[in-house]
N, C-alpha and C positions, 0 to 999 in steps of 0.2 A: 504494499500497500504506500502510498505518495503524498508526503505534503503537499498542500496546493498550493502552486506558485513558487517550491520550490525546490525541485529534483531531486530531494533527497527522502528517504525513508523515514515511514511514520515514526519509528522508532530507533534511535541513534543508541550508542554503547556507552556505557561509562567508562571514560579513560582521563589522562591528562590532559588530553586536546579540549577539555572542557573547561568554561571561563570557572564556574564552581567548583571545581575538583582541585585535590593538594592533596600530596602525602599526608597523612597524618603526623603530627607533631611531635607524639609519644614515639620512641624508637621500640618496633616487634608488638605493637599492638592487637595486631592482626594475626600474630604466631610466626609471624616470617623471620623476624629478626635482620632482614636484609632486605634493599628496594630493590634487587631481582627479582625476589618472587612474590613481592605484596600481594597481598587479595584484597586488601581495604583503600577506600579512597574515601577523604574526609571532604563532602558534600556541605559548602558552605551555602546552598540555597536550603537544602533541607537540616541544616546544623546538625549534622549527626552521621557515623561514618556507614557507608554504603560496599556491597559488592563490586570490587572491579568487572566491570564487561557484560553488566547484567543492562537489558533494556533501560531506555532512560529516554520519555518523549519530553524532556525539560532542558536535553544539552544545548547550552549555546557556546560554540566555537569560541577557542579563547584568539582571541584580539594579538596579532601579529605585531611586534613593536620594531 
């Protein structure tokens, strides 16, 4: 399914390309202990940890600087 007028899919997936996403500030909070294997991201929109790569209809692409 496509979003009207955007050319993108209805659901994007949670990742660090989203303006709202960031690596959790507490090291290993998701049990990984390494940024190479982390499975959780902190969502500034939801104000909570979320699963990386889960569908998200609110994803906002990060602005290029």
